[in-house]
NUFILO-892196 format. One record per residue: x, y, z of N, C-alpha, C, O in turn. Coordinates in nm, 3 decimals, always signed. Layout:
BEGIN
{site {X Y Z} {X Y Z} {X Y Z} {X Y Z}}
...
//
This chain:
BEGIN
{site {+0.602 +10.017 -7.535} {+0.469 +10.016 -7.592} {+0.388 +10.096 -7.490} {+0.395 +10.078 -7.368}}
{site {+0.317 +10.179 -7.545} {+0.228 +10.271 -7.447} {+0.104 +10.192 -7.400} {+0.053 +10.111 -7.479}}
{site {+0.058 +10.208 -7.289} {-0.063 +10.130 -7.237} {-0.191 +10.171 -7.331} {-0.205 +10.285 -7.374}}
{site {-0.281 +10.065 -7.357} {-0.393 +10.080 -7.429} {-0.509 +10.130 -7.359} {-0.561 +10.055 -7.277}}
{site {-0.557 +10.249 -7.381} {-0.665 +10.309 -7.284} {-0.793 +10.223 -7.312} {-0.812 +10.176 -7.424}}
{site {-0.869 +10.206 -7.222} {-0.992 +10.139 -7.231} {-1.098 +10.229 -7.160} {-1.063 +10.326 -7.094}}
{site {-1.218 +10.196 -7.174} {-1.324 +10.254 -7.106} {-1.319 +10.217 -6.957} {-1.316 +10.097 -6.929}}
{site {-1.319 +10.309 -6.856} {-1.297 +10.277 -6.725} {-1.390 +10.167 -6.680} {-1.508 +10.166 -6.714}}
{site {-1.330 +10.064 -6.593} {-1.419 +9.958 -6.541} {-1.379 +9.929 -6.403} {-1.266 +9.963 -6.367}}
{site {-1.458 +9.871 -6.323} {-1.420 +9.840 -6.185} {-1.303 +9.737 -6.192} {-1.281 +9.672 -6.295}}
{site {-1.225 +9.725 -6.074} {-1.143 +9.617 -6.064} {-1.211 +9.480 -6.075} {-1.316 +9.460 -6.013}}
{site {-1.156 +9.383 -6.153} {-1.207 +9.250 -6.145} {-1.175 +9.171 -6.022} {-1.108 +9.223 -5.933}}
{site {-1.222 +9.041 -6.012} {-1.202 +8.978 -5.882} {-1.056 +8.938 -5.857} {-1.008 +8.936 -5.743}}
{site {-0.990 +8.907 -5.959} {-0.838 +8.882 -5.950} {-0.760 +8.999 -5.921} {-0.674 +8.996 -5.833}}
{site {-0.785 +9.103 -5.989} {-0.699 +9.235 -5.954} {-0.740 +9.281 -5.814} {-0.650 +9.325 -5.742}}
{site {-0.857 +9.276 -5.770} {-0.896 +9.304 -5.639} {-0.834 +9.222 -5.535} {-0.793 +9.273 -5.431}}
{site {-0.827 +9.092 -5.560} {-0.772 +8.990 -5.453} {-0.615 +9.016 -5.440} {-0.558 +9.008 -5.331}}
{site {-0.547 +9.048 -5.563} {-0.408 +9.053 -5.554} {-0.375 +9.170 -5.475} {-0.295 +9.164 -5.382}}
{site {-0.449 +9.304 -5.518} {-0.423 +9.412 -5.453} {-0.454 +9.416 -5.310} {-0.378 +9.480 -5.236}}
{site {-0.570 +9.346 -5.253} {-0.601 +9.335 -5.129} {-0.485 +9.259 -5.047} {-0.447 +9.300 -4.937}}
{site {-0.431 +9.142 -5.113} {-0.333 +9.074 -5.050} {-0.204 +9.150 -5.029} {-0.146 +9.140 -4.921}}
{site {-0.154 +9.227 -5.126} {-0.045 +9.309 -5.109} {-0.047 +9.419 -5.010} {+0.046 +9.448 -4.935}}
{site {-0.180 +9.486 -5.019} {-0.204 +9.593 -4.930} {-0.235 +9.569 -4.790} {-0.250 +9.656 -4.704}}
{site {-0.245 +9.433 -4.772} {-0.269 +9.382 -4.637} {-0.150 +9.396 -4.545} {-0.163 +9.393 -4.423}}
{site {-0.029 +9.412 -4.608} {+0.099 +9.424 -4.542} {+0.101 +9.575 -4.472} {+0.042 +9.670 -4.525}}
{site {+0.171 +9.586 -4.356} {+0.174 +9.716 -4.285} {+0.289 +9.791 -4.341} {+0.404 +9.752 -4.322}}
{site {+0.259 +9.901 -4.411} {+0.368 +9.992 -4.446} {+0.306 +10.129 -4.434} {+0.184 +10.138 -4.421}}
{site {+0.383 +10.236 -4.438} {+0.353 +10.373 -4.432} {+0.239 +10.420 -4.565} {+0.280 +10.430 -4.681}}
{site {+0.127 +10.440 -4.536} {+0.035 +10.466 -4.644} {-0.060 +10.351 -4.681} {-0.151 +10.370 -4.762}}
{site {-0.040 +10.235 -4.624} {-0.103 +10.116 -4.655} {-0.248 +10.135 -4.633} {-0.325 +10.101 -4.722}}
{site {-0.294 +10.187 -4.518} {-0.454 +10.196 -4.488} {-0.507 +10.293 -4.584} {-0.619 +10.269 -4.630}}
{site {-0.441 +10.403 -4.625} {-0.498 +10.495 -4.710} {-0.515 +10.437 -4.850} {-0.613 +10.469 -4.917}}
{site {-0.427 +10.355 -4.895} {-0.438 +10.276 -5.022} {-0.541 +10.176 -5.009} {-0.620 +10.163 -5.103}}
{site {-0.552 +10.105 -4.908} {-0.666 +10.001 -4.896} {-0.812 +10.065 -4.904} {-0.907 +10.013 -4.962}}
{site {-0.815 +10.188 -4.835} {-0.949 +10.257 -4.850} {-0.979 +10.299 -4.989} {-1.096 +10.327 -5.015}}
{site {-0.889 +10.307 -5.080} {-0.922 +10.345 -5.224} {-0.979 +10.235 -5.314} {-1.029 +10.257 -5.425}}
{site {-0.967 +10.102 -5.250} {-1.002 +9.992 -5.343} {-1.149 +10.013 -5.410} {-1.159 +10.006 -5.532}}
{site {-1.257 +10.038 -5.333} {-1.381 +10.047 -5.372} {-1.398 +10.164 -5.488} {-1.494 +10.162 -5.565}}
{site {-1.306 +10.255 -5.492} {-1.303 +10.367 -5.580} {-1.207 +10.360 -5.696} {-1.195 +10.454 -5.775}}
{site {-1.138 +10.246 -5.707} {-1.037 +10.226 -5.808} {-1.102 +10.167 -5.942} {-1.187 +10.078 -5.943}}
{site {-1.056 +10.225 -6.044} {-1.096 +10.152 -6.184} {-0.974 +10.133 -6.256} {-0.866 +10.188 -6.232}}
{site {-1.002 +10.046 -6.352} {-0.891 +10.005 -6.452} {-0.919 +10.101 -6.568} {-1.031 +10.105 -6.618}}
{site {-0.808 +10.187 -6.614} {-0.833 +10.275 -6.724} {-0.743 +10.237 -6.848} {-0.753 +10.303 -6.951}}
{site {-0.661 +10.140 -6.838} {-0.564 +10.097 -6.950} {-0.503 +9.957 -6.912} {-0.478 +9.916 -6.799}}
{site {-0.485 +9.889 -7.036} {-0.395 +9.765 -7.011} {-0.268 +9.786 -7.086} {-0.260 +9.872 -7.173}}
{site {-0.168 +9.709 -7.054} {-0.037 +9.733 -7.080} {-0.001 +9.663 -7.220} {+0.114 +9.660 -7.262}}
{site {-0.095 +9.615 -7.277} {-0.077 +9.540 -7.415} {-0.193 +9.438 -7.432} {-0.271 +9.409 -7.342}}
{site {-0.196 +9.389 -7.552} {-0.306 +9.291 -7.585} {-0.261 +9.172 -7.489} {-0.145 +9.130 -7.480}}
{site {-0.380 +9.121 -7.412} {-0.365 +9.003 -7.336} {-0.285 +9.029 -7.205} {-0.268 +8.935 -7.128}}
{site {-0.236 +9.145 -7.177} {-0.165 +9.174 -7.066} {-0.253 +9.197 -6.932} {-0.348 +9.274 -6.926}}
{site {-0.202 +9.112 -6.822} {-0.272 +9.135 -6.700} {-0.227 +9.260 -6.622} {-0.282 +9.293 -6.517}}
{site {-0.129 +9.327 -6.675} {-0.082 +9.448 -6.602} {-0.162 +9.563 -6.655} {-0.178 +9.576 -6.777}}
{site {-0.218 +9.656 -6.559} {-0.311 +9.749 -6.591} {-0.273 +9.889 -6.521} {-0.205 +9.895 -6.418}}
{site {-0.321 +9.996 -6.585} {-0.316 +10.127 -6.520} {-0.442 +10.157 -6.435} {-0.549 +10.113 -6.474}}
{site {-0.436 +10.224 -6.331} {-0.550 +10.248 -6.238} {-0.563 +10.382 -6.219} {-0.471 +10.462 -6.234}}
{site {-0.697 +10.414 -6.181} {-0.725 +10.566 -6.147} {-0.830 +10.560 -6.041} {-0.930 +10.492 -6.060}}
{site {-0.811 +10.634 -5.920} {-0.895 +10.642 -5.816} {-0.986 +10.751 -5.838} {-0.950 +10.866 -5.860}}
{site {-1.123 +10.706 -5.832} {-1.234 +10.819 -5.829} {-1.229 +10.884 -5.710} {-1.224 +10.818 -5.607}}
{site {-1.230 +11.013 -5.706} {-1.247 +11.087 -5.574} {-1.167 +11.042 -5.461} {-1.215 +10.995 -5.358}}
{site {-1.033 +11.060 -5.485} {-0.943 +11.023 -5.378} {-0.980 +11.109 -5.239} {-1.002 +11.230 -5.248}}
{site {-0.986 +11.051 -5.130} {-1.021 +11.132 -5.013} {-0.901 +11.162 -4.940} {-0.873 +11.279 -4.915}}
{site {-0.822 +11.057 -4.900} {-0.706 +11.076 -4.806} {-0.583 +11.007 -4.872} {-0.564 +10.885 -4.877}}
{site {-0.498 +11.112 -4.927} {-0.385 +11.055 -4.998} {-0.293 +10.986 -4.913} {-0.276 +11.027 -4.799}}
{site {-0.222 +10.871 -4.962} {-0.119 +10.808 -4.885} {+0.016 +10.902 -4.902} {+0.036 +10.985 -4.991}}
{site {+0.097 +10.870 -4.799} {+0.223 +10.943 -4.806} {+0.347 +10.865 -4.823} {+0.435 +10.875 -4.738}}
{site {+0.362 +10.784 -4.930} {+0.452 +10.688 -4.955} {+0.585 +10.765 -4.991} {+0.574 +10.869 -5.056}}
{site {+0.704 +10.724 -4.956} {+0.820 +10.793 -4.996} {+0.860 +10.786 -5.136} {+0.937 +10.869 -5.184}}
{site {+0.805 +10.683 -5.209} {+0.829 +10.664 -5.360} {+0.696 +10.611 -5.410} {+0.598 +10.583 -5.342}}
{site {+0.712 +10.603 -5.548} {+0.596 +10.552 -5.636} {+0.573 +10.415 -5.614} {+0.455 +10.380 -5.624}}
{site {+0.657 +10.326 -5.586} {+0.652 +10.194 -5.578} {+0.621 +10.139 -5.431} {+0.696 +10.162 -5.336}}
{site {+0.511 +10.069 -5.423} {+0.477 +10.011 -5.296} {+0.591 +9.911 -5.252} {+0.627 +9.819 -5.324}}
{site {+0.642 +9.936 -5.130} {+0.756 +9.854 -5.076} {+0.710 +9.724 -5.021} {+0.729 +9.703 -4.901}}
{site {+0.651 +9.634 -5.095} {+0.615 +9.504 -5.053} {+0.664 +9.407 -5.138} {+0.639 +9.417 -5.258}}
{site {+0.739 +9.302 -5.091} {+0.789 +9.190 -5.174} {+0.688 +9.102 -5.197} {+0.642 +9.032 -5.107}}
{site {+0.640 +9.101 -5.340} {+0.508 +9.016 -5.366} {+0.572 +8.913 -5.485} {+0.542 +8.932 -5.603}}
{site {+0.649 +8.819 -5.450} {+0.711 +8.723 -5.546} {+0.597 +8.639 -5.589} {+0.499 +8.621 -5.516}}
{site {+0.606 +8.592 -5.696} {+0.508 +8.486 -5.755} {+0.593 +8.350 -5.792} {+0.696 +8.347 -5.858}}
{site {+0.534 +8.254 -5.743} {+0.600 +8.114 -5.752} {+0.497 +8.016 -5.835} {+0.377 +8.032 -5.816}}
{site {+0.538 +7.928 -5.913} {+0.463 +7.834 -5.961} {+0.433 +7.710 -5.865} {+0.491 +7.701 -5.757}}
{site {+0.347 +7.622 -5.904} {+0.317 +7.515 -5.798} {+0.430 +7.432 -5.752} {+0.420 +7.367 -5.648}}
{site {+0.542 +7.430 -5.829} {+0.660 +7.349 -5.785} {+0.746 +7.444 -5.698} {+0.848 +7.399 -5.645}}
{site {+0.707 +7.577 -5.680} {+0.800 +7.655 -5.599} {+0.876 +7.749 -5.665} {+0.921 +7.846 -5.603}}
{site {+0.899 +7.731 -5.807} {+0.993 +7.808 -5.873} {+0.949 +7.959 -5.877} {+0.830 +7.990 -5.881}}
{site {+1.043 +8.043 -5.877} {+1.018 +8.186 -5.884} {+0.978 +8.219 -6.031} {+1.059 +8.184 -6.117}}
{site {+0.863 +8.281 -6.071} {+0.815 +8.314 -6.199} {+0.803 +8.471 -6.218} {+0.782 +8.523 -6.327}}
{site {+0.818 +8.541 -6.099} {+0.802 +8.688 -6.127} {+0.752 +8.754 -6.000} {+0.757 +8.691 -5.895}}
{site {+0.703 +8.882 -6.006} {+0.655 +8.946 -5.896} {+0.546 +9.045 -5.936} {+0.533 +9.084 -6.052}}
{site {+0.470 +9.082 -5.838} {+0.351 +9.178 -5.859} {+0.412 +9.307 -5.793} {+0.449 +9.315 -5.676}}
{site {+0.415 +9.407 -5.892} {+0.456 +9.557 -5.843} {+0.314 +9.639 -5.828} {+0.220 +9.620 -5.906}}
{site {+0.310 +9.721 -5.732} {+0.193 +9.817 -5.728} {+0.251 +9.947 -5.725} {+0.333 +9.978 -5.640}}
{site {+0.211 +10.026 -5.815} {+0.262 +10.163 -5.843} {+0.160 +10.269 -5.793} {+0.039 +10.252 -5.801}}
{site {+0.211 +10.367 -5.746} {+0.130 +10.485 -5.716} {+0.155 +10.604 -5.792} {+0.252 +10.612 -5.868}}
{site {+0.060 +10.710 -5.772} {+0.085 +10.836 -5.841} {+0.149 +10.921 -5.757} {+0.081 +10.984 -5.677}}
{site {+0.289 +10.936 -5.759} {+0.378 +11.012 -5.671} {+0.351 +10.988 -5.524} {+0.346 +11.077 -5.440}}
{site {+0.334 +10.848 -5.500} {+0.321 +10.803 -5.349} {+0.175 +10.850 -5.287} {+0.157 +10.857 -5.166}}
{site {+0.082 +10.879 -5.375} {-0.041 +10.938 -5.311} {-0.168 +10.846 -5.340} {-0.250 +10.829 -5.250}}
{site {-0.185 +10.788 -5.463} {-0.298 +10.717 -5.489} {-0.251 +10.593 -5.576} {-0.142 +10.598 -5.633}}
{site {-0.331 +10.485 -5.586} {-0.312 +10.376 -5.676} {-0.294 +10.417 -5.818} {-0.368 +10.500 -5.868}}
{site {-0.191 +10.357 -5.887} {-0.171 +10.408 -6.026} {-0.149 +10.293 -6.120} {-0.177 +10.310 -6.239}}
{site {-0.101 +10.179 -6.079} {-0.089 +10.050 -6.165} {-0.062 +9.926 -6.079} {-0.014 +9.926 -5.966}}
{site {-0.097 +9.826 -6.149} {-0.072 +9.694 -6.112} {+0.004 +9.608 -6.206} {-0.057 +9.569 -6.306}}
{site {+0.129 +9.572 -6.189} {+0.207 +9.515 -6.277} {+0.241 +9.363 -6.242} {+0.260 +9.334 -6.124}}
{site {+0.249 +9.275 -6.331} {+0.292 +9.148 -6.317} {+0.420 +9.146 -6.396} {+0.412 +9.144 -6.519}}
{site {+0.534 +9.146 -6.339} {+0.665 +9.145 -6.388} {+0.716 +8.991 -6.386} {+0.752 +8.935 -6.283}}
{site {+0.713 +8.938 -6.498} {+0.744 +8.794 -6.509} {+0.879 +8.777 -6.557} {+0.937 +8.861 -6.627}}
{site {+0.933 +8.659 -6.518} {+1.077 +8.628 -6.565} {+1.072 +8.492 -6.662} {+1.177 +8.435 -6.693}}
{site {+0.966 +8.453 -6.700} {+0.945 +8.336 -6.774} {+0.949 +8.371 -6.919} {+0.948 +8.488 -6.958}}
{site {+0.953 +8.269 -6.999} {+0.953 +8.274 -7.161} {+0.811 +8.337 -7.200} {+0.801 +8.420 -7.290}}
{site {+0.709 +8.294 -7.129} {+0.577 +8.327 -7.187} {+0.507 +8.417 -7.089} {+0.503 +8.389 -6.969}}
{site {+0.448 +8.530 -7.142} {+0.370 +8.632 -7.065} {+0.268 +8.557 -7.001} {+0.207 +8.473 -7.067}}
{site {+0.235 +8.580 -6.862} {+0.128 +8.525 -6.788} {-0.013 +8.567 -6.845} {-0.031 +8.682 -6.884}}
{site {-0.102 +8.480 -6.850} {-0.242 +8.509 -6.902} {-0.330 +8.544 -6.800} {-0.436 +8.599 -6.830}}
{site {-0.296 +8.517 -6.662} {-0.386 +8.555 -6.558} {-0.295 +8.608 -6.438} {-0.175 +8.577 -6.434}}
{site {-0.349 +8.683 -6.346} {-0.278 +8.726 -6.216} {-0.266 +8.585 -6.140} {-0.328 +8.483 -6.171}}
{site {-0.171 +8.600 -6.033} {-0.155 +8.477 -5.965} {-0.276 +8.478 -5.853} {-0.333 +8.580 -5.814}}
{site {-0.301 +8.350 -5.811} {-0.379 +8.327 -5.694} {-0.319 +8.328 -5.567} {-0.200 +8.301 -5.557}}
{site {-0.391 +8.358 -5.463} {-0.323 +8.355 -5.337} {-0.355 +8.222 -5.272} {-0.468 +8.186 -5.238}}
{site {-0.248 +8.156 -5.259} {-0.244 +8.002 -5.206} {-0.151 +7.998 -5.083} {-0.029 +8.007 -5.093}}
{site {-0.215 +7.984 -4.970} {-0.148 +7.956 -4.836} {-0.073 +8.082 -4.815} {+0.043 +8.074 -4.775}}
{site {-0.129 +8.207 -4.840} {-0.076 +8.332 -4.802} {+0.036 +8.370 -4.895} {+0.112 +8.460 -4.860}}
{site {+0.056 +8.302 -5.022} {+0.161 +8.324 -5.103} {+0.094 +8.356 -5.235} {-0.020 +8.315 -5.254}}
{site {+0.155 +8.421 -5.323} {+0.104 +8.439 -5.470} {+0.160 +8.330 -5.547} {+0.282 +8.309 -5.546}}
{site {+0.069 +8.250 -5.622} {+0.096 +8.138 -5.692} {+0.044 +8.141 -5.823} {-0.075 +8.165 -5.840}}
{site {+0.130 +8.116 -5.929} {+0.083 +8.114 -6.060} {+0.053 +7.978 -6.092} {+0.141 +7.892 -6.084}}
{site {-0.072 +7.948 -6.131} {-0.117 +7.806 -6.169} {-0.096 +7.766 -6.297} {-0.102 +7.645 -6.322}}
{site {-0.068 +7.853 -6.392} {-0.049 +7.805 -6.537} {+0.093 +7.799 -6.566} {+0.132 +7.763 -6.677}}
//
C-alpha cells in the first residue's frame, strides 16, 4: 500500500519523543539528524490508523553522511511484561535527511500509538 499523503504538519509529541530518543545515540550523522527535528514535518501516513509516517525536512542545512538509508540504532519495543513486540526504524533520504519513522510490529494487531520511553527503553503500553 502506498503512503497516504496529508497536508504537512509538525511532528506530534510522541513522534518527536521517539525520534529524540533514537537520535540521542551516538552514530555518524546523529548530530545532523538531531538538528533537523525542529524543521521536520509529517507529509504522509502509511495507512489508515498507522503510526508509521513519511517525513520531510524543511530547508535542510547540513546533510548527515550516513552510509545507508536506515539509521543504525537498535530500537526494540517491549510490552510491560518485557515481551518483544517490534522495533522503531528511522529512515533517511539517501543517508542525508530524515525521511520516515516506522513502527515495525510483530504482534497480531497493528499498534495504535508509538511506544513511550520508560526507563530509557521503548515500551508499548497497549
